[in-house]
N, C-alpha and C positions, 0 to 999 in steps of 0.2 A: 658427185653424188655416189655414195657407197653402194656397190652392187649387193643384193641380198644373197645369202648363202642358200644353195640349192641342194636338195636331196631327192634323187630319183626324179628330177625335173620339177619338183615342187619347192616352193619357198619355205625355208625353215623359220617358223615363228617362235618355236621353243623346242629344245631337245628333251627336257624332262619337266613336265610331261610332254609327250610328242605331239606337236601341232604343226601341220604342214598345209600350205595353201597352194591351190592351183593358180598359176599365172593366168589371169582371166583373158589376157590377149590371145591365149592358145585355144580358146573356144572355137570348135570347128564342126560341131554336130549336135544333134538332139540328145544323144546318149553320151554321157561323160565316160571315157574309158576308166576302168577301175584303177589303173596305174596313175591316172591324173586326178582322181577324186580327192578332195581335201580330207585331211585327217584331224579330228579333234579328240583329245583325251584329257582327263583330269588327273588320272592316277596311272601307275605303270600298267601296261597291257597285260591282262591275265594270261597265263599259260594254261590252256584247257585241253584235256584229253577228251575227244568226242565220245570215246567209249565209256568214260566215267562221268560225263556230264549228265546232269539231271535238271529238269524243269519242274518246279512245284507249283501247283494251283491250290490256293487255300484261302481262308478267311470266311466271308459271308457266303458260303456255298454249301449245298447239301452233301456233296461227296468230294472232299479234298482228294487229290491224287498227285502222283509223280509220273513223269514220262521221261524216256531217254531219246537219244538222237535217232536211232534206227526206227523207233516207234513213231516219232514225230513226222519223219519224212515219208512215211507210208500213208499219212492222212491226206485228205483232199487238199490240193494246193491251188494257188493262184499266182499269176505273174502280172505285175503292174509296173509302169514307169512312174516314178515319183521324184520330185525335186526336194532335196534336203538343203536347208540353209542354216548355218550357225547363227544363233540369235545375236552374236556380236559382229557379224559380217559388216565390213565398212567402218569399223571402229577407228581405223587410222585417219578417217576423214574428219573426226570430231576435233573441235578446237574450243577450249584448250584440251590438251592431251588428257585422256582418262585412263584409269587402270584397266587391266585385262589384256588379252592377246590382241596385238595390233594388226588385225586383219585388214587387208586392202579390199579388193573386189572379189577374190576367189574362194571365200569360205562358203561355197555353194556348188552343187552339182546335181545332175539328173541321171539316175541309173534305173535299170530294170531289176526289180526285186522279186524273187520267187520264194514262196513260203506258205504257211498254213494260216488261214484267217483266224484271228483271235476268238471269234464267236464259236468256232468248233470246239475249242477247249472249254470255253465258258458254258456251252450247252452240255458238255459231258459232266462238268462239275455241278451244274444246277445252281444258278445264281438265286440267292434268297431275295424276297421282296424288299428287305431292308437295305439292299446294296445301293451304294451311292457313287463310289469311285473305285478305280482299279489302279493299284500301285504296281509299277513295273520296276523290278530291282535288278541291277547288273552285278556281275561278279567283281567288277573293278572297285577297289576300295583303297583308303589311305587316310592320313591325317590332313586336316585343313588348317592352314596358318591364318586363322581368324579367331579373335577372342570371343566372337559370338557363336562359334561352331561348337558342336559336342566335343567332349574330351575323347581322345583315342581315335581309332579308325572308324570310318563309316563307309557304307556302300553307296554308290551313286544310284539314286532312285527318284522317280517322278511319278505323278499320278495323272490319269485322264478321267473325265466324267464317264459314267456308265454309258451314256448315249453316244459317246465317241468311239466305243468299242467296234461298232460296225464299220468296216473298212480298214481296221488295223491288221497288219500282216506280221506274222512271226517268221521273218525271212532267214533262210539258210543259204540262199544263193544271191549273188550280185553279178549282174550281166552274164548270167548263165554258168557261172562257176562258183564253187564254194566260197563263202565269205572269207576274205583274208583276216588274219588276226587283228589288224588295226581297224577293221571295219565291223568287228563284233563276233568273230567266229566263236562258237559254232552257230549261234542264233541271235538275232537282234530284232527288236520291234521296229516297224515302220509305221509311223503315225502320219498319214498323208495330210498335207495342208498346214501342218504345224511346224514350228521351228524344231530343228533336229534334236534339241535337248530332250524332247519327249520320246525320241526313237532310241530307246535304251539299248546299248550294246552289251554283249556277253550276258544275255538274259538268263537269270537263274530262278527268279521267283515272280509269280503273279499273285497278288494279294487283293482280294475283293474286300472292300471295307464299307462300313455303314456311316462313316464320318469323314470330313475333309482331311486329306493328308497334309500335315504341316512339317514335312521334312525340310532339311537345310536347303536343298536345291529346289524347293517348291516355294519357299517363303523369303529367307534371307538372301538367297541368290536366285538368279533367273526369275526375277519378279520386277514389276514396275508399279509406279503410282498411277492409279486411275481415279479421276475426279467424278464424283456424283454430286453436282451442285457445289456446295462449299466444302464438302468432305472429300478428302483424298484417302484412298485405301490401297493397300498393297495387294496386287493381283499377280498370280503366276502367269508367265508368258504362255501363249498358246498359238493362235493363228499367225502365219506369216503375213507380212504386210505387202501391199501392192508396190512393185518396184521394177524399174528397168535399169540395166547396166550396159555401158558401152564396152565392147571387147576391143575393137580396133576402129579408128586409131587409138592407141593407148596414150597415157599421160606422157607429155614431152616429145611425142613422135613428130618427126619432120614430114610434112606432106607437100607435094608440089603445088605451086601457084597456078591458077587458071587451068585446073584439071578436074576431072571427075574422080572422086574418091569414094570408095564404098565404106560406109559406116555399117557396122553390124554388132549385134549383141543378143541379149536374152532378157525376157521379162517374165515375172511370175506373180502369183497372188495366192492367198490362203484358201479362198473359196471362190466359186464362180470360175470365170476364164478371162484371160487378157483379150480385150476387144480393140484396143488402140495403143499404139506407141507413137509419140511425137518427138521430133528432133528440133533442137534449136542450135544454130551455129553462131549465134550472136549474143551469148550469155543470157538467154531467156527473153530477148526483146521480141522475137518472132518465132513461130512454130510451124513445122510442116510434118505431115503424117508419113510415117515409115510403112514399109510393106511387111506384113506378117507372113512368116514362112511356114509351110507344112500345115498339118491339121491341128486343131486345138485338142489336147488330151487332158482329162481331169488330173489335177494335182501335179502337173508337169509344166515346166517353163515353156515359153513360146519364143522361138528365134525370130529375129527381125533384121531388116536391112534398109539402108537409105542411100540414095545416090546423091552425094554432096558435090556441088560445083564450088570449088574453092575460089577465093578472091584472086584477082590478077596481080596483086602486089604482096610483097613480103610482110610478115607481121605475125601476130598471135591471134588465135581464135579459141573461144571457149565453147565446147560442145556439151550439150545436156540432152539426156533422154528422159522422157516422162511417160509413164504407163497409166492406163485406165482399165478397170475390169468391168465385168458384166453386172456388178453390184453398184456401179457408179463411183467406185473408189478411185481417186486419182492421187498420185504422189504429191505430198505437200511440198511447198517451196522451202519451208523452214523446218528446223529440228524441233521436236517436242521435248523440252528438258525433263518432263516427268518420266520419260522412258529411261533415264539414267544412261547406262552404257550399252543398252540393247535396242532391238527393234528399229534399226537405223534405215529409214526409207525415204528421207527427204532427197531432193534433187542433188545429184552428185556431178559437179562439173569436171570436165576433162579439158586441159589446156594443151593445144598442139601448136607447132610452129610452121608457118607457111613460108616456103622459100622458092 
């Protein structure tokens, strides 16, 4: 089996654009170190001078305005932990193989983000009663190799509904230091509970609009088919789905027979909290409850562990983790094909060898 190429300890999924994955077996704490946090880009990383950077707030507002970095960081701030997961995380598990970055388990991380609540800027601008959505636009831009895309360069942009603005952070620090360029320097949005595609990096514009945003990355990409009765409609990705992943043992790892082996990993959900993680060591035939670690924190993953007594004879074992949240949502056993190449949260088996 070919060993993956590494860069700064992360798996290189592509060089241009830069996409780096944390080896999930390295999970060892509630907070993911910045150096280990996965990197997802669609275009070249913009080179931004913080002294020249400006953030514009415009659209359906009473008083459009522009602010700079030094003004922004003087505003009231908040610090929150939040889990960000790429909407294509676990794509490598799909069969047959599909297009897109072939993420394994590690296009996810949990960091502490410091920044200004979006509502502070919206209050200053004065949102009009006609407002419906908020478009977040990044400085990253480029051409898309897709016949359905606009001609020429476009900026990466997504929208959130107005009622989601509460809780969104305009972050300028990650784990108590300035955002690195690959994570959105000087400012990025953090949209807790949603797939990371909504957490726009290199933020440069906030546009309040009175109509749905139908940008490329809102409709033709980062969307899935949702069925309402007999009708299927294309819907933009939003909330993360309930999921548990096993960090160790990892795929193909050799574990000793007739021994106690610690299984551990993380589980997360888009709303509510993780209330249970169950483990199967026999390919889903039977399940046992794992121990949840630490305290439950909103919009952050929950670490867990399980003491597995391995069989007393050599062979293979299939391990599966299954999460349930406070809304009663449990990981499904099978893949929903209407989700295309995104929102992958069905049960993910890990095969280990017992010797």
